[in-house]
C-alpha positions as CSV (number, residue, x, y, z in Angstrom):
1,M,4.2,15.2,-3.0
2,I,7.6,14.4,-4.6
3,E,7.0,13.6,-8.3
4,L,9.3,13.4,-11.3
5,P,10.5,17.0,-11.5
6,E,11.0,17.4,-7.7
7,A,12.9,14.1,-7.5
8,Y,15.3,15.3,-10.2
9,V,15.8,18.7,-8.5
10,L,16.3,17.2,-5.1
11,S,18.8,14.6,-6.3
12,E,20.8,17.2,-8.1
13,Q,20.9,19.5,-5.1
14,I,21.8,16.6,-2.8
15,K,24.6,15.6,-5.2
16,K,26.1,19.1,-5.3
17,T,25.6,19.9,-1.6
18,L,26.2,16.6,0.2
19,T,28.8,14.7,-1.9
20,G,32.0,14.2,0.1
21,K,30.4,14.7,3.5
22,V,30.7,11.9,6.1
23,I,27.7,10.8,8.1
24,K,28.4,11.4,11.8
25,S,25.1,10.2,13.2
26,V,21.5,9.3,12.2
27,T,18.3,9.6,14.1
28,A,15.3,7.9,12.6
29,N,11.7,7.7,13.9
30,A,12.4,10.1,16.8
31,H,8.9,11.5,16.3
32,P,6.8,8.5,15.2
33,H,4.3,9.2,12.4
34,G,1.5,6.8,11.6
35,F,2.1,7.0,7.9
36,A,5.9,7.0,7.8
37,W,7.5,3.8,6.4
38,Y,11.1,2.6,6.9
39,T,13.2,-0.3,5.9
40,G,13.2,-2.8,8.7
41,D,13.9,-1.2,12.1
42,P,14.7,2.5,11.9
43,A,16.6,2.2,15.2
44,L,19.3,0.5,13.2
45,Y,19.8,3.4,10.7
46,N,22.5,5.0,12.8
47,M,24.5,1.7,13.0
48,I,24.3,1.0,9.2
49,L,24.9,4.6,8.0
50,S,27.3,6.3,10.5
51,G,30.8,6.7,9.1
52,K,29.6,6.4,5.4
53,K,30.7,9.1,2.9
54,I,28.1,10.5,0.6
55,T,29.2,9.6,-3.0
56,G,26.4,10.8,-5.1
57,A,22.6,10.9,-5.7
58,V,20.2,10.0,-8.4
59,A,16.4,10.1,-9.0
60,Y,14.4,7.0,-9.9
61,G,10.9,8.1,-10.9
62,G,9.6,10.1,-7.9
63,R,12.3,8.8,-5.5
64,P,15.5,10.8,-4.8
65,E,18.2,8.3,-3.7
66,I,21.4,9.3,-1.8
67,W,24.4,7.1,-2.3
68,A,26.5,6.6,0.9
69,E,29.2,4.2,-0.3
70,E,27.5,0.8,-0.6
71,M,24.5,2.1,1.3
72,R,21.4,3.9,-0.1
73,I,19.0,6.4,1.5
74,S,15.8,6.7,-0.5
75,F,12.7,8.7,0.1
76,C,9.4,9.2,-1.6
77,D,5.8,10.6,-1.6
78,G,5.2,13.2,1.1
79,V,8.8,13.4,2.5
80,R,10.2,16.9,2.8
81,A,14.0,16.9,2.9
82,L,15.8,20.0,4.2
83,Y,19.5,20.9,4.3
84,L,20.7,22.3,7.6
85,E,23.7,24.6,7.9
86,S,26.3,24.2,10.7
87,G,24.9,25.8,13.9
88,E,21.4,26.0,12.4
89,K,18.6,25.0,14.8
90,R,17.3,21.5,14.0
91,P,13.6,21.0,13.4
92,D,11.6,20.3,16.5
93,K,10.0,17.2,14.9
94,H,11.4,15.0,12.2
95,Q,11.3,11.4,11.0
96,L,15.0,11.4,10.0
97,L,17.9,13.5,11.0
98,V,21.3,13.0,9.5
99,E,24.3,14.9,11.0
100,F,27.5,15.2,9.0
101,D,31.1,15.5,10.2
102,D,31.3,19.2,9.2
103,G,28.4,20.2,11.4
104,T,25.8,20.4,8.6
105,G,22.8,18.1,8.4
106,M,19.7,17.1,6.6
107,S,16.3,16.4,8.1
108,C,13.3,14.6,6.6
109,S,9.8,15.1,7.7
110,V,6.7,13.3,6.5
111,Q,3.7,15.3,5.2
112,M,0.6,13.1,5.1
113,Y,2.5,9.9,4.2
114,G,5.9,8.9,2.9
115,G,8.8,6.4,3.0
116,I,12.3,6.9,4.2
117,F,14.4,3.8,3.4
118,A,18.0,2.9,4.2
119,F,19.5,-0.3,2.7
120,E,22.6,-1.8,1.1
121,N,22.7,-1.4,-2.7
122,G,21.0,-4.2,-4.4
123,S,19.2,-5.5,-1.4
124,K,15.9,-3.8,-1.6
125,D,13.2,-6.1,-2.9
126,D,10.3,-3.8,-3.4
127,W,8.0,-3.7,-6.4
128,Y,7.6,0.1,-6.5
129,Y,11.3,0.7,-6.2
130,N,12.2,-1.9,-8.8
131,V,9.7,-0.6,-11.3
132,A,11.1,3.0,-10.8
133,I,14.5,1.7,-11.6
134,E,13.5,-0.5,-14.5
135,K,11.1,1.7,-16.5
136,P,12.4,4.5,-18.7
137,S,11.9,8.1,-17.4
138,P,10.1,10.6,-19.6
139,Y,13.4,12.6,-19.2
140,T,15.2,10.0,-21.3
141,E,15.2,9.2,-25.0
142,A,14.0,5.7,-24.3
143,F,10.7,7.1,-23.4
144,D,9.7,7.8,-27.0
145,E,6.4,7.7,-29.0
146,S,6.8,3.9,-29.6
147,Y,7.2,3.2,-25.9
148,F,4.3,5.4,-25.0
149,E,2.1,3.7,-27.7
150,G,3.0,0.4,-26.1
151,L,1.7,1.6,-22.8
152,R,-1.5,2.6,-24.5
153,K,-2.0,-0.8,-26.1
154,G,-1.3,-2.6,-22.9
155,V,-4.3,-1.4,-21.0
156,K,-8.1,-1.5,-21.3
157,Q,-9.4,1.4,-23.5
158,N,-12.2,2.2,-21.1
159,L,-9.6,3.6,-18.6
160,S,-9.7,7.4,-18.1
161,V,-6.7,9.4,-19.0
162,K,-5.9,10.1,-15.4
163,A,-6.1,6.4,-14.5
164,F,-3.8,5.6,-17.5
165,L,-1.2,8.2,-16.7
166,A,-1.1,8.5,-12.9
167,T,-1.9,5.0,-11.5
168,E,-0.3,1.5,-11.4
169,Q,3.2,3.0,-11.8
170,R,2.9,2.9,-15.6
171,I,5.1,6.0,-15.5
172,P,6.9,6.0,-12.2
173,G,7.0,9.4,-10.6
174,F,4.1,10.8,-12.8
175,G,1.4,11.4,-10.3
176,N,-1.7,13.5,-9.7
177,G,0.4,16.7,-9.2
178,V,2.1,16.9,-12.6
179,L,-1.0,15.4,-14.4
180,H,-3.0,18.6,-14.4
181,D,-0.7,21.0,-16.3
182,T,0.3,18.1,-18.6
183,L,-3.3,17.6,-19.6
184,F,-4.1,21.3,-19.8
185,N,-1.3,21.8,-22.2
186,A,-2.6,18.9,-24.3
187,R,-6.2,20.2,-24.0
188,I,-7.4,16.8,-22.7
189,H,-9.9,16.4,-19.9
190,P,-8.6,14.0,-17.2
191,K,-11.8,11.9,-17.2
192,R,-11.7,11.3,-21.0
193,K,-11.6,7.6,-21.8
194,L,-8.7,6.3,-23.9
195,E,-11.2,4.9,-26.4
196,T,-12.4,8.5,-27.2
197,L,-8.9,9.7,-28.0
198,T,-7.7,10.1,-31.6
199,D,-4.1,9.4,-32.6
200,S,-3.6,13.2,-32.7
201,D,-5.0,13.5,-29.1
202,F,-2.6,10.8,-28.0
203,E,0.3,12.5,-29.7
204,S,-0.6,15.7,-28.0
205,I,-0.5,14.0,-24.6
206,F,2.9,12.5,-25.3
207,N,4.4,15.8,-26.5
208,S,2.9,17.5,-23.4
209,I,4.4,14.9,-21.0
210,K,7.8,15.6,-22.5
211,S,7.6,19.4,-22.7
212,T,5.7,20.0,-19.4
213,L,7.9,17.8,-17.3
214,I,11.0,19.5,-18.7
215,K,9.6,23.0,-17.8
216,M,8.9,21.8,-14.3
217,R,12.3,20.3,-13.9
218,D,14.2,23.2,-15.4
219,G,12.1,25.6,-13.3
220,G,13.3,24.0,-10.1
221,G,10.2,22.0,-9.4
222,R,6.6,23.1,-9.0
223,D,5.6,26.1,-6.9
224,T,3.5,23.8,-4.7
225,E,6.6,21.9,-3.5
226,K,9.8,22.8,-1.6
227,D,13.4,22.1,-2.6
228,L,16.3,21.0,-0.4
229,F,16.8,24.5,0.9
230,G,13.1,25.1,1.8
231,K,12.4,27.2,-1.2
232,S,9.3,26.8,-3.4
233,G,9.9,25.6,-6.9
234,G,10.1,28.2,-9.6
235,Y,7.7,26.5,-12.0
236,R,4.3,28.3,-11.7
237,T,1.5,25.8,-11.9
238,V,-1.3,26.5,-14.2
239,L,-3.7,24.1,-12.5
240,S,-3.4,23.6,-8.7
241,S,-4.9,24.6,-5.4
242,K,-2.8,27.8,-5.8
243,T,-4.6,28.8,-9.0
244,L,-8.1,27.5,-8.5
245,S,-9.6,31.0,-7.7
246,Q,-7.9,32.5,-10.8
247,P,-9.2,32.6,-14.3
248,C,-8.0,30.2,-17.0
249,L,-4.8,31.6,-18.5
250,S,-6.1,30.6,-22.0
251,C,-9.8,31.4,-22.2
252,G,-10.3,33.5,-19.0
253,G,-13.0,31.2,-17.7
254,G,-13.4,29.6,-14.3
255,L,-11.3,26.6,-13.3
256,I,-12.9,23.4,-11.8
257,R,-11.7,21.1,-8.9
258,Q,-13.4,17.7,-8.5
259,A,-12.7,14.7,-6.4
260,Y,-11.8,11.8,-8.7
261,L,-10.0,8.5,-8.3
262,G,-8.7,9.1,-4.8
263,G,-7.7,12.7,-5.3
264,N,-8.6,16.0,-6.8
265,I,-8.5,16.9,-10.4
266,Y,-8.2,20.4,-11.8
267,F,-9.2,21.4,-15.3
268,C,-10.7,24.1,-17.5
269,P,-14.1,22.9,-18.8
270,V,-13.8,25.2,-21.9
271,C,-10.2,24.3,-22.9
272,Q,-10.5,20.7,-21.8
273,P,-14.1,19.5,-22.8
274,L,-15.0,16.1,-21.6
275,L,-16.6,15.1,-24.9
276,K,-15.8,16.4,-28.4
């Protein structure tokens, strides 16, 4: 799934690779997916996007957004974007295929579920999108200890740390994927209740959010995800499905995977005790 570091990486790659190209044609929903979401009728994407020049890209939370003059192309969740060279075979199945005037292209395919949106700038009235734009990113100075403390005070203290960090869009783009290494580095169990955390614990979580997300971003995204060129990210996850069978990097013990709050959590029971 696209989360904060991958959205940043993808937006930077799109900006460098696609800026200046003119959209020749767009095919959307050629291969319908039950959990692919669009803005209005995807059959109209070709009409509203063709002839537009790519002018930039940005990341809002976990959403890379492509600027095509006054139009926007935004995607999120399980959408896999792939750059296509001129003459390169196009994917057999896709939920979006953009062809450019120089023969290159970009495809988007949905893994599990995801949204592919095309709209005029300022016209999208969607809570998730608006929150991603309005709230400060952990990559900015505005996301400081005071702001994070305000998030803490604004919720019930019987919430688990996972529920606090990775639900309700309190931190847009911070999901279950980046949660695990963040909490491992802070030595906090994802099921810990906020009311059990000391001020020092909370400071550790804040510092880990900042430092872990930077490492993920600067590493080119997590190794569980792909970039615009189909390459796995260079950040090696400590806790993920890729490392579950390996010993803990800190204590050498076994790692745990459990189903919790609609997804899996990964943790080291020694380094991240549930209760102190």
